Steps between C-alpha positions, in 0.01 A plus 500: 500500500345710779628484858456717807799656673512344849622826658267764354220285353503664156420269208788473254523352152817291503628389157738206454849619592817419303802366684695747711215747552272600785147637543442762769171639627482863379302604807699359796822383331444138604686237295223301332723262308871460430649261249872572545677230701185289530492131413249237605761227456758684712242574770409130514866395520579744781180418693568126480865554596387703802260227608769232471763707682262573788521135610876494579478862618259379770668171587872584483682732747506871412781599735731317740714629789722343764558634853666334798517175303123501441354528149175675420309503171222719370238360263228696328244348734712474815443867578126436490537206741721701738258793498209264562676323787578837659129590489530764225205342323390791279852556367551127443172455311550804274866417427398143415229628267714763321825303474403132491137418414389770255811483275431129439133566422571804282764340279324163486188673365697718258700202371181297460321774304791579269576129455139432396513783247829367361335161441181658359285385791233731636298338780214717632678578827811646334383863510424474869841344568678780312302759697607341828863494389485873419327588826768310695778684317552765769459253787754239388837646596809288425674813366422701814608208720830485311566864586413429864739203493775726365450746786487213752824363355662843540390530863637158596814521283603818683580283806519136386613313187195405295481241223232508229337158453342346194163624616634856490634451148167356383315787668712751307425322173129464585468870582672600176278265297191634681586856404574397141170311472321813615692719255444274197135412564267654239174492690283632221624239254423230758147635548448508123625142478256392770204671334471746214399856578123547497313757300454810718151625590333751274625861536177611667493201737661527848801271545716369783836327489681226686797646688691172466485426125350834380212323325222751419140385538159665519415664830213260553771244591566693822540269802553201272822326399738596223442262206875456450669485842189443719586792728201670665392803295402836643498852362740598779657311790233466771535725807850594382537818705368350823719192475810695404446750781462224759816326381704822487392596853597154623835534321561838666424349839765231449758727332601672826571183706670348195761778518510555877529140619789265409464282192729237651668431833848348544612319815877555521679353805183529706422859391194582288561748216206628295531605136253749357479576128709816545758301698536252216546784250764659723688169536513456123640851458760440773605175332558690176197340333334833430323382180318235706438759772336735251299210360368392842415861588299531179323164522433496875441866589442712191284268288243409772468869586464590131223242461307626802529868407450436129184292540363757745557776245332299224193438719480870589525579128197281432300654783583856386431415135836645409592512131854627556796276419292197409776346289759552776269355765426199281873442450551534876237231555685266262825557690329434835342182367824375347762571768304398808629140497863612536437625853514138620881498465559574870267223621652251256843599632391390846366171363842433345738574789286392798550123436876558464545674834378236743795441737331515839636760743794584273300641209132458423275708276123516478231723358346773712186712523597732217512212251134413554392863469716553193384200297141598578570850365636346180208260457233760583639762263535246219136400544403869520668567166304211349163614643542860380358568154694774312210537256308671781735800474409542134130447573508762774684753283254440214206546739647827629531634144141405427 
């Protein structure tokens, strides 16, 4: 079976692997296939469990507090409603997409695909549905929202007694099942089950590959659709450098206000108190929650900066046709692409505690300017990582040697 490495573009002959082994690209060290800990049945069970648990996680209360004889509850969607009512439209829409809408779509599609394969049904749209479920993987964030809920719980619990509701318990279970479904999913086995690997083009014939399912076809299929997953085919991602540069520059423009302006504003006894990202980190350290403080510093300050600087370096590497450290730069790209979603923890924290702290002049919390700038930085850098094509670094280095 011949596939193309999605990170360096080199064609690789991949034999059937025994259980407990892995295949790694010898050029860029990318994991092509891993059989240890993978199970199609387990992935289906965890995906279906996640989908089922998302319903009570969205309808039941996550957290509950009581102050001055008044009770307040936080639901998964109540933060979205509060943000929307307070005119923080961009934050509300993106939080709703990442935490509410896309998780349902992602795990419904994944459960449907794996369920069809379990019952030996292969309708023609199944490959496209599996492709969509994989492409939504980074954008559906119940696990990231759970971490944001934990930080929000810590912030509120420092001053008020907080009770975890059934929605919070179901969210914990859904996030764990989501991570387990991701860990146990054997993507290559699913693709083989959907459609057998095709014979590769002749050795002297130019070939291109699908970056979703790694199907290799003749280069004359350029600008057409992959025969297996129906993704558009192209030798390289179109206008990758231009798009990535535009998104990185936009991310840099929002990074400064995201850190300078408050993420949230508290009204305490008639006095407005703003909380920047660094203020939230400092409060966690002062409360003795230094592990959470380190985590928020990494996810909210260090990771966005790493993504902006790292993608800039990779683009410069392509432009300079640098052949130095190609393996390291490819691994850096994988890290940037993988960890970008975790930067949303701080915004999700706001979505959790804002509905709880609505007590008029005594204590009221709402999002602020920094939250809009910050979630735009996260979204823009995640899109930038997706538009960048790491194969261009290897193409440029090969062209420089020639």
